[in-house]
C-alpha positions in Angstrom: -20.7 36.7 21.8 -22.2 39.2 19.7 -21.5 41.3 16.7 -23.3 45.0 15.6 -24.7 44.8 12.1 -26.6 47.4 10.0 -25.5 50.6 11.5 -22.4 52.5 11.8 -22.5 52.1 15.6 -24.6 51.8 18.6 -24.4 53.4 22.0 -23.4 51.3 24.8 -25.8 52.7 27.6 -25.6 52.6 31.3 -28.8 51.1 31.9 -31.5 49.1 29.9 -33.3 52.4 28.8 -33.3 54.4 25.5 -32.4 57.6 27.3 -29.8 56.4 29.4 -26.3 57.8 29.6 -23.6 56.5 27.0 -20.4 54.8 28.2 -18.9 53.7 25.3 -19.8 53.3 21.6 -20.0 49.6 19.7 -18.9 50.1 16.3 -20.1 48.6 13.1 -18.6 45.1 13.2 -17.6 45.5 16.7 -17.9 42.0 18.9 -18.6 42.1 22.3 -19.2 39.4 24.9 -22.7 38.9 26.2 -23.1 39.2 30.1 -26.6 38.5 30.3 -29.8 38.1 28.1 -33.1 39.6 28.3 -35.7 37.0 29.4 -36.8 35.0 26.3 -34.1 35.9 24.1 -31.8 32.8 23.5 -30.3 34.9 20.7 -30.4 38.4 19.2 -33.7 39.3 17.7 -35.2 36.4 19.3 -37.8 38.5 21.0 -39.9 41.4 20.1 -37.3 44.5 19.7 -34.6 42.2 20.5 -34.4 43.4 24.2 -31.7 44.9 26.0 -28.4 42.6 25.8 -25.8 43.6 28.8 -22.2 43.5 27.0 -18.8 43.8 27.5 -16.7 45.7 24.8 -13.1 46.3 25.6 -13.0 47.4 29.0 -16.3 49.0 29.2 -19.8 47.4 30.4 -23.4 48.4 29.1 -26.7 47.6 27.1 -27.7 47.6 23.6 -30.8 46.3 21.8 -30.6 43.0 20.3 -32.1 44.5 17.2 -29.0 45.7 16.2 -26.7 42.5 17.3 -26.0 39.3 15.4 -24.7 36.0 17.3 -20.9 35.6 16.6 -18.6 32.6 17.2 -15.4 32.0 19.2 -13.0 29.9 17.2 -9.9 29.3 19.4 -11.9 27.9 22.4 -10.5 24.3 21.8 -6.8 25.8 21.4 -6.9 27.7 24.4 -6.8 24.5 26.1 -3.9 23.6 24.9 -2.0 26.7 25.0 -1.1 29.1 28.0 -0.8 31.9 25.9 -2.5 32.4 22.6 -3.6 34.8 20.0 -6.2 33.7 17.4 -6.8 35.7 14.0 -10.0 34.4 12.5 -9.9 35.6 9.1 -13.7 34.5 7.9 -15.2 36.2 11.2 -12.5 39.2 11.0 -11.5 39.1 14.4 -8.9 38.4 17.3 -9.1 36.4 20.2 -6.7 36.4 23.1 -6.6 33.8 25.7 -4.4 32.9 29.0 -4.7 30.0 30.8 -8.0 29.0 28.9 -9.6 32.1 29.5 -10.7 35.0 27.2 -9.0 38.0 27.7 -10.0 40.0 24.4 -12.1 39.7 21.5 -11.8 42.5 19.1 -12.8 43.0 15.4 -9.8 43.5 12.8 -9.1 43.6 8.9 -6.7 41.4 7.5 -5.3 41.0 4.1 -7.1 41.6 0.8 -8.0 38.6 -1.5 -4.5 39.1 -3.2 -2.6 39.5 -0.2 -4.5 37.3 2.2 -2.9 36.8 5.8 -1.3 33.4 6.1 -3.0 30.7 7.8 -1.3 28.3 9.9 0.7 28.5 13.4 3.5 31.2 14.1 4.6 33.0 17.2 5.4 36.5 18.4 8.6 37.1 17.3 9.0 41.0 17.9 7.2 43.8 19.5 7.9 47.4 18.9 6.6 50.9 20.0 6.4 53.3 16.7 7.5 50.8 14.0 7.7 52.3 10.3 5.8 50.1 7.7 7.7 49.8 4.4 6.6 48.5 1.3 8.6 45.6 0.1 7.2 46.5 -3.6 8.7 49.1 -5.8 7.0 52.2 -6.5 6.0 51.0 -9.7 4.1 48.3 -8.2 0.3 47.8 -8.1 1.0 47.1 -4.2 3.2 49.6 -3.3 2.7 51.9 -0.4 4.3 54.9 1.1 6.0 54.3 4.4 4.1 54.9 7.4 4.4 54.8 11.3 2.6 52.7 13.6 2.2 53.1 17.1 1.6 49.6 18.2 3.2 46.8 16.0 3.2 42.9 17.2 4.8 40.6 14.5 3.6 37.2 14.4 5.2 35.8 11.3 8.9 36.8 10.0 8.9 38.7 7.1 6.5 41.3 7.8 3.3 40.2 9.0 2.0 42.6 12.3 -0.9 43.1 14.6 -1.2 46.8 14.3 -3.1 49.8 14.4 -3.8 52.0 11.3 -4.6 55.6 10.7 -6.1 54.6 7.1 -9.3 53.2 8.5 -12.0 55.0 10.5 -12.6 54.0 13.9 -15.8 51.9 13.3 -14.2 50.5 9.9 -13.1 47.0 11.0 -14.9 43.8 11.2 -16.8 41.1 8.7 -16.3 42.1 4.9 -13.7 44.6 5.7 -10.8 42.6 3.9 -12.7 42.9 0.4 -13.6 45.8 -1.3 -16.2 47.6 0.6 -17.9 51.2 1.9 -16.8 52.1 5.4 -19.3 53.9 7.6 -17.7 57.1 6.9 -18.4 56.7 3.1 -15.2 55.7 1.8 -14.1 52.8 -0.2 -11.4 50.5 1.0 -9.9 47.2 1.1 -7.9 44.7 3.0 -4.3 45.3 4.3 -1.5 44.4 2.5 -1.0 40.9 4.8 -1.2 42.3 8.4 -3.8 42.5 10.9 -5.0 46.1 11.3 -6.8 46.7 14.5 -8.5 49.2 16.6 -6.2 51.3 19.0 -8.1 50.2 22.3 -7.4 46.4 21.3 -4.0 46.9 19.7 -2.5 48.6 22.8 -4.1 45.8 25.0 -2.2 43.1 23.0 1.1 45.0 23.0 0.9 45.3 26.8 0.2 41.7 27.3 2.3 39.9 24.6 5.5 38.3 24.9 7.8 36.9 22.4 7.0 33.1 21.7 3.2 33.5 22.3 1.5 31.4 20.3 -0.6 32.6 17.1 -2.6 30.8 14.8 -4.6 32.2 11.7 -7.4 30.4 11.2 -10.4 30.3 8.3 -12.7 28.7 10.6 
């Protein structure tokens, strides 16, 4: 698995050629599964120019130069052997992994809670799934953490009390991944910080989780 670094996005190309057509965009912080690596490149950047890596990002497959990639690690592999259906939120890596029958179904960048409102660690389960859900602030308007009520399209509750995996309109499409839980400047130039405790995800990823998830599915939030 690899992660895009040092650029707002990289074109996922149909062939390992600079001028080939683009099938999708791999965003900054985006995590992708390596399908094949160039000869002599055991890790991204391990050969001249980084070579071309064939990747799967979401439902798309294509090629990206290894010079723009960094090795990333799955943290839920061992847990997946013990749970038929599993969602893992990796706080340190700022990504989400989804497994079924021990097989990785999805890995996607995410943004968890800011340091003062960190997404709680531990094991829980999916307890509620909602299409178009209104997020309401539990704090009064004068509180520093107050936020205006807003609707999200896809909401999967993983901890009773208001912790969800959900989409968001307050982050750019390439504004998720490592470092986004803390104060940071996004590729669009805006300064942002982590969530109020929920797990923010890109639309393509939370839609797939929403369609797959069932009440009772195991969820682990880890700092591995």
